SEZANU-145518 format. One record per residue (C-alpha): residue in three letters; residue number from 1; x, y, z. Coordinates in steps of 0.5 Angstrom, whole numbers. Layout:
<node><residu>Ala</residu><num>NUM</num><X>X</X><Y>Y</Y><Z>Z</Z></node>
...
END
This chain:
<node><residu>Met</residu><num>1</num><X>-200</X><Y>155</Y><Z>11</Z></node>
<node><residu>Asp</residu><num>2</num><X>-204</X><Y>159</Y><Z>6</Z></node>
<node><residu>His</residu><num>3</num><X>-211</X><Y>157</Y><Z>7</Z></node>
<node><residu>His</residu><num>4</num><X>-214</X><Y>160</Y><Z>1</Z></node>
<node><residu>Asp</residu><num>5</num><X>-212</X><Y>155</Y><Z>-4</Z></node>
<node><residu>Asp</residu><num>6</num><X>-213</X><Y>147</Y><Z>-2</Z></node>
<node><residu>Leu</residu><num>7</num><X>-210</X><Y>145</Y><Z>-9</Z></node>
<node><residu>Phe</residu><num>8</num><X>-204</X><Y>149</Y><Z>-10</Z></node>
<node><residu>His</residu><num>9</num><X>-200</X><Y>146</Y><Z>-4</Z></node>
<node><residu>Arg</residu><num>10</num><X>-194</X><Y>143</Y><Z>-6</Z></node>
<node><residu>Gly</residu><num>11</num><X>-194</X><Y>136</Y><Z>-8</Z></node>
<node><residu>Leu</residu><num>12</num><X>-201</X><Y>136</Y><Z>-10</Z></node>
<node><residu>Gly</residu><num>13</num><X>-201</X><Y>138</Y><Z>-17</Z></node>
<node><residu>Ala</residu><num>14</num><X>-198</X><Y>132</Y><Z>-20</Z></node>
<node><residu>Asp</residu><num>15</num><X>-204</X><Y>128</Y><Z>-17</Z></node>
<node><residu>Leu</residu><num>16</num><X>-209</X><Y>132</Y><Z>-19</Z></node>
<node><residu>Ser</residu><num>17</num><X>-206</X><Y>132</Y><Z>-26</Z></node>
<node><residu>Thr</residu><num>18</num><X>-206</X><Y>125</Y><Z>-27</Z></node>
<node><residu>Leu</residu><num>19</num><X>-213</X><Y>125</Y><Z>-24</Z></node>
<node><residu>Leu</residu><num>20</num><X>-216</X><Y>130</Y><Z>-29</Z></node>
<node><residu>Asp</residu><num>21</num><X>-212</X><Y>126</Y><Z>-35</Z></node>
<node><residu>Arg</residu><num>22</num><X>-216</X><Y>119</Y><Z>-32</Z></node>
<node><residu>Arg</residu><num>23</num><X>-223</X><Y>122</Y><Z>-32</Z></node>
<node><residu>Arg</residu><num>24</num><X>-222</X><Y>125</Y><Z>-39</Z></node>
<node><residu>Met</residu><num>25</num><X>-220</X><Y>119</Y><Z>-42</Z></node>
<node><residu>Leu</residu><num>26</num><X>-226</X><Y>115</Y><Z>-39</Z></node>
<node><residu>Arg</residu><num>27</num><X>-230</X><Y>120</Y><Z>-43</Z></node>
<node><residu>Leu</residu><num>28</num><X>-226</X><Y>119</Y><Z>-49</Z></node>
<node><residu>Ile</residu><num>29</num><X>-227</X><Y>111</Y><Z>-48</Z></node>
<node><residu>Gly</residu><num>30</num><X>-234</X><Y>111</Y><Z>-47</Z></node>
<node><residu>Gly</residu><num>31</num><X>-236</X><Y>117</Y><Z>-52</Z></node>
<node><residu>Ala</residu><num>32</num><X>-243</X><Y>119</Y><Z>-52</Z></node>
<node><residu>Gly</residu><num>33</num><X>-246</X><Y>113</Y><Z>-48</Z></node>
<node><residu>Leu</residu><num>34</num><X>-241</X><Y>114</Y><Z>-42</Z></node>
<node><residu>Val</residu><num>35</num><X>-245</X><Y>119</Y><Z>-37</Z></node>
<node><residu>Thr</residu><num>36</num><X>-243</X><Y>120</Y><Z>-30</Z></node>
<node><residu>Leu</residu><num>37</num><X>-249</X><Y>120</Y><Z>-25</Z></node>
<node><residu>Ala</residu><num>38</num><X>-249</X><Y>120</Y><Z>-18</Z></node>
<node><residu>Gly</residu><num>39</num><X>-255</X><Y>115</Y><Z>-17</Z></node>
<node><residu>Cys</residu><num>40</num><X>-258</X><Y>108</Y><Z>-19</Z></node>
<node><residu>Gly</residu><num>41</num><X>-263</X><Y>106</Y><Z>-25</Z></node>
<node><residu>Asn</residu><num>42</num><X>-268</X><Y>104</Y><Z>-20</Z></node>
<node><residu>Gly</residu><num>43</num><X>-270</X><Y>111</Y><Z>-17</Z></node>
<node><residu>Thr</residu><num>44</num><X>-270</X><Y>108</Y><Z>-10</Z></node>
<node><residu>Asp</residu><num>45</num><X>-262</X><Y>108</Y><Z>-8</Z></node>
<node><residu>Gly</residu><num>46</num><X>-260</X><Y>115</Y><Z>-12</Z></node>
<node><residu>Thr</residu><num>47</num><X>-263</X><Y>120</Y><Z>-16</Z></node>
<node><residu>Ala</residu><num>48</num><X>-260</X><Y>125</Y><Z>-21</Z></node>
<node><residu>Thr</residu><num>49</num><X>-258</X><Y>132</Y><Z>-17</Z></node>
<node><residu>Gly</residu><num>50</num><X>-256</X><Y>139</Y><Z>-17</Z></node>
<node><residu>Thr</residu><num>51</num><X>-261</X><Y>144</Y><Z>-19</Z></node>
<node><residu>Thr</residu><num>52</num><X>-265</X><Y>149</Y><Z>-14</Z></node>
<node><residu>Thr</residu><num>53</num><X>-270</X><Y>154</Y><Z>-15</Z></node>
<node><residu>Ala</residu><num>54</num><X>-270</X><Y>160</Y><Z>-12</Z></node>
<node><residu>Thr</residu><num>55</num><X>-277</X><Y>162</Y><Z>-9</Z></node>
<node><residu>Gly</residu><num>56</num><X>-275</X><Y>169</Y><Z>-6</Z></node>
<node><residu>Ala</residu><num>57</num><X>-272</X><Y>172</Y><Z>1</Z></node>
<node><residu>Gly</residu><num>58</num><X>-266</X><Y>167</Y><Z>1</Z></node>
<node><residu>Thr</residu><num>59</num><X>-271</X><Y>161</Y><Z>0</Z></node>
<node><residu>Thr</residu><num>60</num><X>-269</X><Y>155</Y><Z>-4</Z></node>
<node><residu>Thr</residu><num>61</num><X>-273</X><Y>149</Y><Z>-6</Z></node>
<node><residu>Ala</residu><num>62</num><X>-270</X><Y>143</Y><Z>-10</Z></node>
<node><residu>Thr</residu><num>63</num><X>-273</X><Y>142</Y><Z>-17</Z></node>
<node><residu>Thr</residu><num>64</num><X>-276</X><Y>135</Y><Z>-19</Z></node>
<node><residu>Thr</residu><num>65</num><X>-271</X><Y>130</Y><Z>-22</Z></node>
<node><residu>Glu</residu><num>66</num><X>-271</X><Y>124</Y><Z>-26</Z></node>
<node><residu>Pro</residu><num>67</num><X>-268</X><Y>117</Y><Z>-23</Z></node>
<node><residu>Ala</residu><num>68</num><X>-261</X><Y>117</Y><Z>-25</Z></node>
<node><residu>Ala</residu><num>69</num><X>-260</X><Y>112</Y><Z>-31</Z></node>
<node><residu>Ser</residu><num>70</num><X>-254</X><Y>108</Y><Z>-29</Z></node>
<node><residu>Cys</residu><num>71</num><X>-250</X><Y>107</Y><Z>-22</Z></node>
<node><residu>Glu</residu><num>72</num><X>-243</X><Y>110</Y><Z>-23</Z></node>
<node><residu>Gln</residu><num>73</num><X>-238</X><Y>111</Y><Z>-18</Z></node>
<node><residu>Ile</residu><num>74</num><X>-237</X><Y>118</Y><Z>-15</Z></node>
<node><residu>Pro</residu><num>75</num><X>-231</X><Y>122</Y><Z>-18</Z></node>
<node><residu>Glu</residu><num>76</num><X>-225</X><Y>121</Y><Z>-14</Z></node>
<node><residu>Glu</residu><num>77</num><X>-222</X><Y>128</Y><Z>-12</Z></node>
<node><residu>Thr</residu><num>78</num><X>-216</X><Y>131</Y><Z>-8</Z></node>
<node><residu>Ala</residu><num>79</num><X>-217</X><Y>131</Y><Z>-1</Z></node>
<node><residu>Gly</residu><num>80</num><X>-213</X><Y>138</Y><Z>-1</Z></node>
<node><residu>Pro</residu><num>81</num><X>-207</X><Y>140</Y><Z>4</Z></node>
<node><residu>Phe</residu><num>82</num><X>-212</X><Y>140</Y><Z>10</Z></node>
<node><residu>Pro</residu><num>83</num><X>-215</X><Y>133</Y><Z>11</Z></node>
<node><residu>Gly</residu><num>84</num><X>-213</X><Y>132</Y><Z>18</Z></node>
<node><residu>Asp</residu><num>85</num><X>-213</X><Y>124</Y><Z>17</Z></node>
<node><residu>Gly</residu><num>86</num><X>-205</X><Y>123</Y><Z>18</Z></node>
<node><residu>Ser</residu><num>87</num><X>-204</X><Y>123</Y><Z>10</Z></node>
<node><residu>Asn</residu><num>88</num><X>-201</X><Y>131</Y><Z>11</Z></node>
<node><residu>Gly</residu><num>89</num><X>-199</X><Y>132</Y><Z>18</Z></node>
<node><residu>Pro</residu><num>90</num><X>-204</X><Y>131</Y><Z>24</Z></node>
<node><residu>Asn</residu><num>91</num><X>-209</X><Y>125</Y><Z>25</Z></node>
<node><residu>Ile</residu><num>92</num><X>-216</X><Y>127</Y><Z>28</Z></node>
<node><residu>Leu</residu><num>93</num><X>-219</X><Y>120</Y><Z>26</Z></node>
<node><residu>Ser</residu><num>94</num><X>-215</X><Y>117</Y><Z>32</Z></node>
<node><residu>Glu</residu><num>95</num><X>-218</X><Y>122</Y><Z>37</Z></node>
<node><residu>Ser</residu><num>96</num><X>-223</X><Y>121</Y><Z>42</Z></node>
<node><residu>Gly</residu><num>97</num><X>-229</X><Y>125</Y><Z>40</Z></node>
<node><residu>Ile</residu><num>98</num><X>-228</X><Y>125</Y><Z>33</Z></node>
<node><residu>Val</residu><num>99</num><X>-235</X><Y>120</Y><Z>32</Z></node>
<node><residu>Arg</residu><num>100</num><X>-240</X><Y>125</Y><Z>32</Z></node>
<node><residu>Gly</residu><num>101</num><X>-246</X><Y>128</Y><Z>28</Z></node>
<node><residu>Asp</residu><num>102</num><X>-245</X><Y>136</Y><Z>30</Z></node>
<node><residu>Ile</residu><num>103</num><X>-239</X><Y>138</Y><Z>28</Z></node>
<node><residu>Arg</residu><num>104</num><X>-240</X><Y>146</Y><Z>29</Z></node>
<node><residu>Ser</residu><num>105</num><X>-235</X><Y>146</Y><Z>36</Z></node>
<node><residu>Ser</residu><num>106</num><X>-228</X><Y>143</Y><Z>37</Z></node>
<node><residu>Phe</residu><num>107</num><X>-227</X><Y>138</Y><Z>42</Z></node>
<node><residu>Gly</residu><num>108</num><X>-222</X><Y>135</Y><Z>47</Z></node>
<node><residu>Ser</residu><num>109</num><X>-218</X><Y>141</Y><Z>49</Z></node>
<node><residu>Ala</residu><num>110</num><X>-220</X><Y>146</Y><Z>44</Z></node>
<node><residu>Ser</residu><num>111</num><X>-226</X><Y>150</Y><Z>45</Z></node>
<node><residu>Gly</residu><num>112</num><X>-228</X><Y>154</Y><Z>39</Z></node>
<node><residu>Val</residu><num>113</num><X>-235</X><Y>154</Y><Z>36</Z></node>
<node><residu>Ala</residu><num>114</num><X>-235</X><Y>155</Y><Z>28</Z></node>
<node><residu>Glu</residu><num>115</num><X>-241</X><Y>160</Y><Z>27</Z></node>
<node><residu>Gly</residu><num>116</num><X>-245</X><Y>161</Y><Z>21</Z></node>
<node><residu>Val</residu><num>117</num><X>-251</X><Y>159</Y><Z>17</Z></node>
<node><residu>Pro</residu><num>118</num><X>-254</X><Y>153</Y><Z>19</Z></node>
<node><residu>Leu</residu><num>119</num><X>-253</X><Y>147</Y><Z>15</Z></node>
<node><residu>Thr</residu><num>120</num><X>-255</X><Y>139</Y><Z>15</Z></node>
<node><residu>Ile</residu><num>121</num><X>-251</X><Y>135</Y><Z>11</Z></node>
<node><residu>Asn</residu><num>122</num><X>-254</X><Y>128</Y><Z>9</Z></node>
<node><residu>Leu</residu><num>123</num><X>-250</X><Y>123</Y><Z>5</Z></node>
<node><residu>Arg</residu><num>124</num><X>-253</X><Y>117</Y><Z>2</Z></node>
<node><residu>Leu</residu><num>125</num><X>-247</X><Y>111</Y><Z>1</Z></node>
<node><residu>Leu</residu><num>126</num><X>-249</X><Y>106</Y><Z>-4</Z></node>
<node><residu>Asp</residu><num>127</num><X>-245</X><Y>100</Y><Z>-6</Z></node>
<node><residu>Thr</residu><num>128</num><X>-244</X><Y>100</Y><Z>-14</Z></node>
<node><residu>Ser</residu><num>129</num><X>-242</X><Y>93</Y><Z>-14</Z></node>
<node><residu>Asn</residu><num>130</num><X>-249</X><Y>91</Y><Z>-11</Z></node>
<node><residu>Gly</residu><num>131</num><X>-253</X><Y>95</Y><Z>-16</Z></node>
<node><residu>Cys</residu><num>132</num><X>-252</X><Y>101</Y><Z>-11</Z></node>
<node><residu>Ala</residu><num>133</num><X>-256</X><Y>98</Y><Z>-5</Z></node>
<node><residu>Ala</residu><num>134</num><X>-255</X><Y>102</Y><Z>1</Z></node>
<node><residu>Leu</residu><num>135</num><X>-248</X><Y>101</Y><Z>4</Z></node>
<node><residu>Ala</residu><num>136</num><X>-250</X><Y>100</Y><Z>11</Z></node>
<node><residu>Gly</residu><num>137</num><X>-244</X><Y>100</Y><Z>16</Z></node>
<node><residu>Ala</residu><num>138</num><X>-239</X><Y>104</Y><Z>12</Z></node>
<node><residu>Ala</residu><num>139</num><X>-237</X><Y>111</Y><Z>15</Z></node>
<node><residu>Val</residu><num>140</num><X>-235</X><Y>118</Y><Z>13</Z></node>
<node><residu>Tyr</residu><num>141</num><X>-230</X><Y>123</Y><Z>15</Z></node>
<node><residu>Leu</residu><num>142</num><X>-232</X><Y>130</Y><Z>13</Z></node>
<node><residu>Trp</residu><num>143</num><X>-229</X><Y>136</Y><Z>14</Z></node>
<node><residu>His</residu><num>144</num><X>-229</X><Y>143</Y><Z>11</Z></node>
<node><residu>Cys</residu><num>145</num><X>-227</X><Y>151</Y><Z>12</Z></node>
<node><residu>Asp</residu><num>146</num><X>-231</X><Y>155</Y><Z>17</Z></node>
<node><residu>Ala</residu><num>147</num><X>-235</X><Y>162</Y><Z>15</Z></node>
<node><residu>Ala</residu><num>148</num><X>-228</X><Y>166</Y><Z>14</Z></node>
<node><residu>Gly</residu><num>149</num><X>-225</X><Y>160</Y><Z>10</Z></node>
<node><residu>Leu</residu><num>150</num><X>-220</X><Y>157</Y><Z>15</Z></node>
<node><residu>Tyr</residu><num>151</num><X>-219</X><Y>150</Y><Z>16</Z></node>
<node><residu>Ser</residu><num>152</num><X>-218</X><Y>148</Y><Z>23</Z></node>
<node><residu>Met</residu><num>153</num><X>-212</X><Y>144</Y><Z>25</Z></node>
<node><residu>Tyr</residu><num>154</num><X>-208</X><Y>148</Y><Z>20</Z></node>
<node><residu>Ser</residu><num>155</num><X>-210</X><Y>155</Y><Z>18</Z></node>
<node><residu>Gln</residu><num>156</num><X>-206</X><Y>160</Y><Z>23</Z></node>
<node><residu>Asp</residu><num>157</num><X>-212</X><Y>163</Y><Z>26</Z></node>
<node><residu>Ala</residu><num>158</num><X>-215</X><Y>156</Y><Z>27</Z></node>
<node><residu>Ala</residu><num>159</num><X>-209</X><Y>151</Y><Z>28</Z></node>
<node><residu>Gly</residu><num>160</num><X>-211</X><Y>150</Y><Z>35</Z></node>
<node><residu>Glu</residu><num>161</num><X>-218</X><Y>148</Y><Z>34</Z></node>
<node><residu>Asn</residu><num>162</num><X>-221</X><Y>142</Y><Z>31</Z></node>
<node><residu>Tyr</residu><num>163</num><X>-228</X><Y>144</Y><Z>29</Z></node>
<node><residu>Leu</residu><num>164</num><X>-232</X><Y>142</Y><Z>22</Z></node>
<node><residu>Arg</residu><num>165</num><X>-229</X><Y>135</Y><Z>22</Z></node>
<node><residu>Gly</residu><num>166</num><X>-233</X><Y>129</Y><Z>24</Z></node>
<node><residu>Val</residu><num>167</num><X>-234</X><Y>122</Y><Z>23</Z></node>
<node><residu>Gln</residu><num>168</num><X>-241</X><Y>118</Y><Z>22</Z></node>
<node><residu>Glu</residu><num>169</num><X>-243</X><Y>111</Y><Z>21</Z></node>
<node><residu>Ala</residu><num>170</num><X>-248</X><Y>110</Y><Z>16</Z></node>
<node><residu>Asp</residu><num>171</num><X>-255</X><Y>107</Y><Z>18</Z></node>
<node><residu>Asn</residu><num>172</num><X>-259</X><Y>101</Y><Z>15</Z></node>
<node><residu>Thr</residu><num>173</num><X>-260</X><Y>106</Y><Z>9</Z></node>
<node><residu>Gly</residu><num>174</num><X>-253</X><Y>108</Y><Z>8</Z></node>
<node><residu>Thr</residu><num>175</num><X>-254</X><Y>115</Y><Z>10</Z></node>
<node><residu>Val</residu><num>176</num><X>-250</X><Y>119</Y><Z>15</Z></node>
<node><residu>Thr</residu><num>177</num><X>-252</X><Y>126</Y><Z>17</Z></node>
<node><residu>Phe</residu><num>178</num><X>-248</X><Y>132</Y><Z>20</Z></node>
<node><residu>Thr</residu><num>179</num><X>-250</X><Y>138</Y><Z>23</Z></node>
<node><residu>Ser</residu><num>180</num><X>-245</X><Y>144</Y><Z>21</Z></node>
<node><residu>Ile</residu><num>181</num><X>-245</X><Y>151</Y><Z>18</Z></node>
<node><residu>Phe</residu><num>182</num><X>-245</X><Y>153</Y><Z>11</Z></node>
<node><residu>Pro</residu><num>183</num><X>-237</X><Y>154</Y><Z>9</Z></node>
<node><residu>Ala</residu><num>184</num><X>-234</X><Y>160</Y><Z>6</Z></node>
<node><residu>Ala</residu><num>185</num><X>-232</X><Y>161</Y><Z>-1</Z></node>
<node><residu>Tyr</residu><num>186</num><X>-224</X><Y>162</Y><Z>-1</Z></node>
<node><residu>Ala</residu><num>187</num><X>-220</X><Y>165</Y><Z>-7</Z></node>
<node><residu>Gly</residu><num>188</num><X>-219</X><Y>160</Y><Z>-12</Z></node>
<node><residu>Arg</residu><num>189</num><X>-224</X><Y>155</Y><Z>-10</Z></node>
<node><residu>Trp</residu><num>190</num><X>-232</X><Y>154</Y><Z>-11</Z></node>
<node><residu>Pro</residu><num>191</num><X>-235</X><Y>153</Y><Z>-5</Z></node>
<node><residu>His</residu><num>192</num><X>-235</X><Y>145</Y><Z>-3</Z></node>
<node><residu>Ile</residu><num>193</num><X>-234</X><Y>140</Y><Z>3</Z></node>
<node><residu>His</residu><num>194</num><X>-229</X><Y>134</Y><Z>3</Z></node>
<node><residu>Phe</residu><num>195</num><X>-231</X><Y>127</Y><Z>5</Z></node>
<node><residu>Glu</residu><num>196</num><X>-227</X><Y>120</Y><Z>5</Z></node>
<node><residu>Val</residu><num>197</num><X>-231</X><Y>114</Y><Z>5</Z></node>
<node><residu>Tyr</residu><num>198</num><X>-229</X><Y>108</Y><Z>10</Z></node>
<node><residu>Pro</residu><num>199</num><X>-231</X><Y>101</Y><Z>10</Z></node>
<node><residu>Ser</residu><num>200</num><X>-233</X><Y>101</Y><Z>17</Z></node>
<node><residu>Leu</residu><num>201</num><X>-232</X><Y>105</Y><Z>23</Z></node>
<node><residu>Ala</residu><num>202</num><X>-227</X><Y>101</Y><Z>26</Z></node>
<node><residu>Lys</residu><num>203</num><X>-223</X><Y>102</Y><Z>20</Z></node>
<node><residu>Ala</residu><num>204</num><X>-224</X><Y>110</Y><Z>20</Z></node>
<node><residu>Thr</residu><num>205</num><X>-218</X><Y>111</Y><Z>24</Z></node>
<node><residu>Asn</residu><num>206</num><X>-212</X><Y>112</Y><Z>18</Z></node>
<node><residu>Ser</residu><num>207</num><X>-213</X><Y>115</Y><Z>11</Z></node>
<node><residu>Ala</residu><num>208</num><X>-209</X><Y>108</Y><Z>9</Z></node>
<node><residu>Asp</residu><num>209</num><X>-216</X><Y>105</Y><Z>10</Z></node>
<node><residu>Lys</residu><num>210</num><X>-221</X><Y>109</Y><Z>6</Z></node>
<node><residu>Ile</residu><num>211</num><X>-224</X><Y>107</Y><Z>0</Z></node>
<node><residu>Ala</residu><num>212</num><X>-226</X><Y>113</Y><Z>-3</Z></node>
<node><residu>Thr</residu><num>213</num><X>-225</X><Y>121</Y><Z>-3</Z></node>
<node><residu>Ser</residu><num>214</num><X>-229</X><Y>126</Y><Z>-6</Z></node>
<node><residu>Gln</residu><num>215</num><X>-232</X><Y>133</Y><Z>-5</Z></node>
<node><residu>Leu</residu><num>216</num><X>-239</X><Y>136</Y><Z>-5</Z></node>
<node><residu>Ala</residu><num>217</num><X>-241</X><Y>142</Y><Z>-9</Z></node>
<node><residu>Phe</residu><num>218</num><X>-246</X><Y>147</Y><Z>-8</Z></node>
<node><residu>Pro</residu><num>219</num><X>-251</X><Y>151</Y><Z>-13</Z></node>
<node><residu>Lys</residu><num>220</num><X>-250</X><Y>158</Y><Z>-14</Z></node>
<node><residu>Asp</residu><num>221</num><X>-256</X><Y>161</Y><Z>-12</Z></node>
<node><residu>Val</residu><num>222</num><X>-256</X><Y>158</Y><Z>-5</Z></node>
<node><residu>Cys</residu><num>223</num><X>-249</X><Y>161</Y><Z>-4</Z></node>
<node><residu>Glu</residu><num>224</num><X>-251</X><Y>168</Y><Z>-6</Z></node>
<node><residu>Ala</residu><num>225</num><X>-256</X><Y>167</Y><Z>-1</Z></node>
<node><residu>Val</residu><num>226</num><X>-252</X><Y>165</Y><Z>4</Z></node>
<node><residu>Tyr</residu><num>227</num><X>-246</X><Y>170</Y><Z>3</Z></node>
<node><residu>Ala</residu><num>228</num><X>-251</X><Y>176</Y><Z>3</Z></node>
<node><residu>Thr</residu><num>229</num><X>-251</X><Y>175</Y><Z>11</Z></node>
<node><residu>Asp</residu><num>230</num><X>-246</X><Y>177</Y><Z>16</Z></node>
<node><residu>Gly</residu><num>231</num><X>-240</X><Y>174</Y><Z>17</Z></node>
<node><residu>Tyr</residu><num>232</num><X>-239</X><Y>172</Y><Z>10</Z></node>
<node><residu>Gln</residu><num>233</num><X>-237</X><Y>178</Y><Z>7</Z></node>
<node><residu>Ala</residu><num>234</num><X>-230</X><Y>176</Y><Z>3</Z></node>
<node><residu>Ser</residu><num>235</num><X>-234</X><Y>170</Y><Z>0</Z></node>
<node><residu>Val</residu><num>236</num><X>-238</X><Y>175</Y><Z>-4</Z></node>
<node><residu>Arg</residu><num>237</num><X>-232</X><Y>177</Y><Z>-8</Z></node>
<node><residu>Asn</residu><num>238</num><X>-229</X><Y>170</Y><Z>-8</Z></node>
<node><residu>Leu</residu><num>239</num><X>-235</X><Y>167</Y><Z>-11</Z></node>
<node><residu>Ala</residu><num>240</num><X>-236</X><Y>172</Y><Z>-16</Z></node>
<node><residu>Gln</residu><num>241</num><X>-228</X><Y>170</Y><Z>-19</Z></node>
<node><residu>Thr</residu><num>242</num><X>-230</X><Y>163</Y><Z>-20</Z></node>
<node><residu>Ser</residu><num>243</num><X>-235</X><Y>158</Y><Z>-22</Z></node>
<node><residu>Leu</residu><num>244</num><X>-236</X><Y>151</Y><Z>-23</Z></node>
<node><residu>Glu</residu><num>245</num><X>-234</X><Y>151</Y><Z>-30</Z></node>
<node><residu>Thr</residu><num>246</num><X>-227</X><Y>154</Y><Z>-28</Z></node>
<node><residu>Asp</residu><num>247</num><X>-226</X><Y>151</Y><Z>-21</Z></node>
<node><residu>Asn</residu><num>248</num><X>-220</X><Y>146</Y><Z>-21</Z></node>
<node><residu>Val</residu><num>249</num><X>-224</X><Y>140</Y><Z>-18</Z></node>
<node><residu>Phe</residu><num>250</num><X>-231</X><Y>141</Y><Z>-21</Z></node>
<node><residu>Arg</residu><num>251</num><X>-229</X><Y>144</Y><Z>-28</Z></node>
<node><residu>Asp</residu><num>252</num><X>-229</X><Y>137</Y><Z>-31</Z></node>
<node><residu>Gly</residu><num>253</num><X>-236</X><Y>135</Y><Z>-29</Z></node>
<node><residu>His</residu><num>254</num><X>-240</X><Y>136</Y><Z>-23</Z></node>
<node><residu>Asp</residu><num>255</num><X>-247</X><Y>133</Y><Z>-24</Z></node>
<node><residu>Ser</residu><num>256</num><X>-245</X><Y>128</Y><Z>-19</Z></node>
<node><residu>Gln</residu><num>257</num><X>-242</X><Y>132</Y><Z>-14</Z></node>
<node><residu>Leu</residu><num>258</num><X>-247</X><Y>138</Y><Z>-14</Z></node>
<node><residu>Ala</residu><num>259</num><X>-252</X><Y>137</Y><Z>-8</Z></node>
<node><residu>Thr</residu><num>260</num><X>-259</X><Y>138</Y><Z>-8</Z></node>
<node><residu>Val</residu><num>261</num><X>-260</X><Y>144</Y><Z>-3</Z></node>
<node><residu>Thr</residu><num>262</num><X>-267</X><Y>146</Y><Z>1</Z></node>
<node><residu>Gly</residu><num>263</num><X>-268</X><Y>151</Y><Z>6</Z></node>
<node><residu>Ser</residu><num>264</num><X>-267</X><Y>158</Y><Z>7</Z></node>
<node><residu>Val</residu><num>265</num><X>-262</X><Y>163</Y><Z>11</Z></node>
<node><residu>Ser</residu><num>266</num><X>-267</X><Y>164</Y><Z>17</Z></node>
<node><residu>Ala</residu><num>267</num><X>-269</X><Y>156</Y><Z>18</Z></node>
<node><residu>Gly</residu><num>268</num><X>-262</X><Y>153</Y><Z>15</Z></node>
<node><residu>Tyr</residu><num>269</num><X>-260</X><Y>149</Y><Z>9</Z></node>
<node><residu>Val</residu><num>270</num><X>-260</X><Y>142</Y><Z>8</Z></node>
<node><residu>Ala</residu><num>271</num><X>-255</X><Y>139</Y><Z>3</Z></node>
<node><residu>Thr</residu><num>272</num><X>-257</X><Y>132</Y><Z>0</Z></node>
<node><residu>Leu</residu><num>273</num><X>-252</X><Y>128</Y><Z>-4</Z></node>
<node><residu>Pro</residu><num>274</num><X>-252</X><Y>120</Y><Z>-6</Z></node>
<node><residu>Val</residu><num>275</num><X>-245</X><Y>117</Y><Z>-6</Z></node>
<node><residu>Pro</residu><num>276</num><X>-244</X><Y>111</Y><Z>-10</Z></node>
<node><residu>Val</residu><num>277</num><X>-237</X><Y>108</Y><Z>-8</Z></node>
END
């Protein structure tokens, strides 16, 4: 299976088309007053996200953002052809060892370790049915490609591995944290991370029980800093050939999925995103 495009897998086209049509219709219904944001109105449960400021030498700091004006659900997106949740082939969610914070290494009978620029991922789950209060006790299954653009369990050179996949239970603030590496940019896609939200850790064993599926995007300046380092050579070309505005997932609106990123290549990066569900 070609690992360079997780959108053109046979069978996903119709689903994606339906999703895009639905989201365009929502904009038509809401007109100028419908704004999709990833935070809550009180500024304590979520804030608008997405911009960084370059400070030189590969270092970025987050810009100050205003509290989000509403509490809208994060856009529903395709899980792609490499979910590993039982919906398209193997189900890693049923394996002992999948509940973990550090997802850089494989577990069980696999022993590979994904190398790359260090990345910490913080997602804060928010309950849109309760004023975007923290969704404590929910769970997140998160996965992404490695520095070469390969997906464990599926890509030919990583099929025997299960790294860069993990499940975490949200704490009292609704937060889940994963220790990982910065993903590659592969042909046809903007750099991204996949995740599914489940009502509880006990329910995070099969895709049938998920309550949301979405993707996190990265700011361009951070991607450029990371891809200038060893191991990401192919990503330089792939990043130059796409953009958030042309990406098949993010082109219809990405403000609520664009992470706030801080850090540097040498110290590692931290990506933060509120996730209202």
